[in-house]
C-alpha positions in Angstrom: -80.4 -50.1 -3.1 -78.8 -48.9 0.1 -77.4 -45.4 -0.1 -73.9 -44.3 0.6 -73.1 -43.9 4.3 -70.9 -40.8 4.2 -70.0 -41.1 7.9 -68.5 -44.5 7.4 -64.9 -45.3 6.7 -63.4 -48.6 5.8 -59.7 -48.6 6.8 -57.4 -51.3 5.7 -54.0 -51.6 7.5 -51.5 -53.6 5.5 -49.7 -56.5 7.2 -46.5 -55.0 6.0 -47.2 -51.9 8.1 -48.2 -53.4 11.4 -45.9 -56.5 11.3 -42.4 -57.3 10.2 -43.8 -59.0 7.1 -40.3 -60.1 5.8 -39.9 -62.2 9.0 -40.4 -65.9 8.8 -41.8 -65.7 12.3 -44.6 -63.6 13.7 -43.2 -60.2 14.8 -45.3 -57.2 15.4 -44.2 -53.7 14.4 -45.1 -52.2 17.8 -43.8 -48.7 17.0 -45.9 -48.4 13.9 -49.0 -50.0 15.4 -48.9 -47.8 18.5 -48.6 -44.6 16.4 -51.3 -45.7 13.9 -53.8 -46.4 16.8 -53.0 -43.0 18.3 -53.7 -41.3 15.0 -57.0 -43.2 14.7 -57.9 -42.0 18.2 -57.0 -38.4 17.5 -59.0 -38.4 14.2 -62.1 -39.5 16.0 -63.9 -41.0 13.0 -67.7 -41.2 13.5 -68.2 -44.8 12.1 -65.4 -47.0 11.0 -64.5 -50.7 10.2 -60.9 -51.6 10.5 -59.5 -54.5 8.5 -55.8 -55.5 8.9 -53.6 -57.8 7.0 -52.0 -61.0 8.5 -48.4 -60.1 7.6 -45.8 -62.4 9.3 -48.6 -63.8 11.5 -50.4 -65.5 8.7 -48.5 -65.8 5.3 -45.7 -68.1 6.4 -48.0 -70.7 7.9 -50.5 -70.5 5.0 -47.7 -71.0 2.5 -46.0 -73.8 4.5 -49.2 -75.8 4.7 -50.5 -74.8 1.3 -53.8 -73.6 2.5 -56.1 -73.1 -0.4 -54.4 -75.6 -2.6 -56.3 -78.7 -3.8 -56.3 -81.5 -1.3 -54.3 -84.5 -2.6 -55.3 -87.2 -0.2 -56.4 -87.9 3.4 -52.9 -87.4 4.8 -52.7 -84.0 3.0 -56.1 -83.1 4.4 -54.9 -83.8 7.9 -51.8 -81.7 7.4 -53.8 -78.8 6.0 -56.2 -79.0 8.9 -53.3 -78.5 11.3 -52.0 -75.7 9.2 -55.4 -74.1 9.1 -55.6 -74.1 12.9 -52.1 -72.8 13.3 -52.7 -70.0 10.8 -56.0 -68.9 12.4 -54.5 -69.0 15.9 -51.6 -66.8 14.8 -53.7 -64.2 13.0 -56.1 -64.2 16.0 -53.2 -63.3 18.2 -52.3 -60.4 15.9 -56.0 -59.3 15.9 -56.0 -59.3 19.7 -52.8 -57.2 19.8 -54.3 -54.6 17.3 -57.5 -54.3 19.4 -55.4 -53.9 22.6 -53.4 -51.0 21.1 -56.6 -49.4 19.9 -58.2 -49.8 23.4 -55.1 -48.2 24.9 -56.1 -45.0 23.1 -59.8 -45.3 24.0 -61.0 -46.6 20.6 -63.8 -49.1 21.3 -62.5 -51.9 19.2 -64.3 -55.2 18.9 -62.7 -58.3 17.3 -64.7 -60.1 14.6 -62.8 -63.0 13.1 -64.0 -63.7 9.5 -63.7 -67.4 10.0 -66.7 -67.2 12.3 -69.2 -65.8 9.8 -67.8 -66.1 6.2 -67.7 -69.1 3.8 -66.0 -69.1 0.4 -66.4 -71.2 -2.7 -63.2 -71.6 -4.8 -61.6 -69.0 -2.6 -64.1 -66.2 -3.2 -66.7 -65.1 -0.6 -70.0 -66.9 -1.1 -71.8 -66.0 2.1 -71.2 -63.6 5.0 -73.5 -62.6 7.8 -72.7 -58.9 8.3 -75.5 -58.3 10.8 -73.1 -58.2 13.8 -70.9 -55.7 12.0 -73.8 -53.5 11.3 -75.2 -53.7 14.8 -71.8 -52.9 16.4 -71.4 -49.9 14.0 -74.8 -48.5 14.9 -73.9 -48.6 18.6 -70.6 -46.9 18.1 -68.1 -49.8 18.3 -65.2 -50.2 15.8 -65.3 -53.7 14.4 -61.8 -55.0 13.7 -61.5 -57.8 11.1 -58.4 -59.4 9.6 -57.0 -61.6 6.9 -58.0 -65.1 7.9 -58.4 -68.7 6.9 -62.0 -69.8 6.3 -64.0 -72.9 5.3 -64.4 -73.3 1.5 -67.4 -75.0 0.0 -65.3 -76.5 -2.9 -64.9 -80.1 -2.0 -61.4 -80.2 -3.5 -60.2 -77.3 -1.4 -62.3 -77.2 1.8 -60.0 -74.4 3.3 -59.1 -71.0 1.9 -57.0 -67.9 2.7 -59.3 -64.9 2.8 -57.3 -61.7 2.2 -58.0 -58.4 3.9 -58.4 -56.9 0.4 -61.2 -59.3 -0.5 -62.8 -58.3 2.8 -62.5 -54.7 1.9 -64.3 -55.3 -1.5 -67.1 -57.4 0.0 -67.8 -55.0 2.9 -67.7 -52.0 0.6 -70.3 -53.6 -1.7 -72.6 -54.3 1.2 -72.1 -51.4 3.6 -71.5 -48.6 1.0 -69.0 -46.5 3.0 -68.3 -42.9 2.2 -64.6 -43.5 2.0 -62.1 -46.4 1.7 -58.5 -45.8 2.9 -55.8 -48.4 2.5 -52.6 -47.9 4.6 -49.6 -49.4 2.8 -45.8 -49.3 3.4 -45.3 -47.3 0.2 -46.9 -44.0 -1.1 -49.4 -45.8 -3.4 -49.4 -47.7 -6.7 -46.2 -47.4 -8.7 -45.6 -48.5 -12.3 -42.7 -50.6 -11.0 -41.7 -51.9 -7.5 -40.4 -48.8 -5.7 -38.5 -51.0 -3.3 -36.3 -52.4 -6.1 -36.5 -49.8 -8.9 -35.3 -46.2 -8.2 -37.0 -45.2 -11.5 -40.5 -46.3 -10.3 -43.1 -43.6 -10.6 -46.1 -43.0 -8.3 -49.4 -43.1 -10.1 -51.8 -40.6 -8.6 -54.8 -42.2 -10.4 -55.3 -45.8 -11.5 -58.3 -46.9 -13.6 -57.1 -50.2 -14.9 -54.2 -52.7 -14.9 -53.3 -51.3 -18.3 -52.2 -48.1 -16.6 -49.1 -50.0 -15.4 -46.0 -51.0 -17.2 -45.2 -53.8 -14.8 -46.8 -54.2 -11.5 -44.6 -56.4 -9.2 -46.0 -58.0 -6.1 -44.4 -57.7 -2.7 -40.9 -59.2 -2.4 -41.8 -61.1 0.7 -44.0 -64.1 1.2 -47.6 -63.2 0.3 -50.2 -65.9 -0.4 -52.9 -63.3 -1.3 -51.4 -61.9 -4.5 -49.4 -58.9 -3.3 -50.1 -55.5 -4.7 -51.5 -56.9 -7.9 -54.1 -58.8 -5.9 -55.0 -55.7 -4.0 -55.4 -53.6 -7.1 -57.7 -56.2 -8.8 -60.1 -56.0 -5.8 -60.1 -52.2 -5.8 -60.6 -52.0 -9.6 -63.7 -54.2 -9.2 -65.0 -51.7 -6.6 -64.2 -48.8 -8.9 -66.4 -50.4 -11.7 -69.2 -50.1 -9.2 -68.5 -46.4 -8.6 -66.8 -47.0 -5.2 -63.5 -45.0 -5.0 -60.6 -45.9 -2.7 -57.2 -44.4 -1.9 -53.9 -46.0 -1.0 -51.6 -44.0 1.3 -48.4 -44.5 3.1 -49.3 -45.4 6.7 -45.5 -45.7 7.5 -45.3 -41.9 7.4 -46.3 -40.3 10.7 -49.4 -38.1 10.4 -50.6 -39.1 7.0 -53.3 -41.5 8.3 -54.7 -39.0 10.7 -54.9 -36.4 7.9 -56.5 -38.8 5.5 -59.1 -39.9 8.1 -59.9 -36.2 8.7 -60.5 -35.8 5.0 -57.4 -33.8 4.2 -55.6 -34.2 0.9 -52.5 -36.4 1.2 -50.1 -38.1 -1.2 -51.3 -41.4 -2.6 -53.0 -43.3 -5.3 -56.8 -43.0 -6.0 -58.4 -46.1 -7.6 -61.4 -44.9 -9.5 -63.2 -45.1 -12.8 
């Protein structure tokens, strides 16, 4: 079995952090994205893969065209094909913008759209050629992946939404990073939705879904399962002994400190 690569970091940037996720139209959060990319540049990680969510660039299209839902008939198939292309084109545009902001600060970002090397079956990754990611990492580039739509091998589905969180899980299983950092728009996992409940309490450590009284997903459109979906993926990693941490990337300086290995407020997902 491949050993842990302690120099490698997998960084997930939530769509709610880098876009205006509540928007029904694709809008980037340029202030946040610029600052985040500057912090990444200043931290100078040795080896890193960045995965970003789709936010308002992906979720509205995927929901409108019901990508990932069972195909009813030929007319529905044609509609979903168009929606698939619109969704991919939109998230690709966001990916280009993310890479450009990184390049502005001298980070050698390289875009790798998941739809070009990943297939799912019943909306779970079945095959993924990670050789290009590994080659780019070895030569010092920073691969930048994103939530995407991909072809699905289930004949009744044919197309699926692939979340950034499922990407995190799959890459961590295969690449064995030393650290996994997830930048959210809240401080971590709460026992209730902190955006709607002032009594919500931050949980510094989560080991199972049973640790939570009631975990509510995002209030906005999210076809990937919101915070509950994120937590399920991370708990699967925890069972394999791979720890991850959710921090608030909306707060200036926290991401840089976390990348540098400093202790910051957040939630650790571990067994």
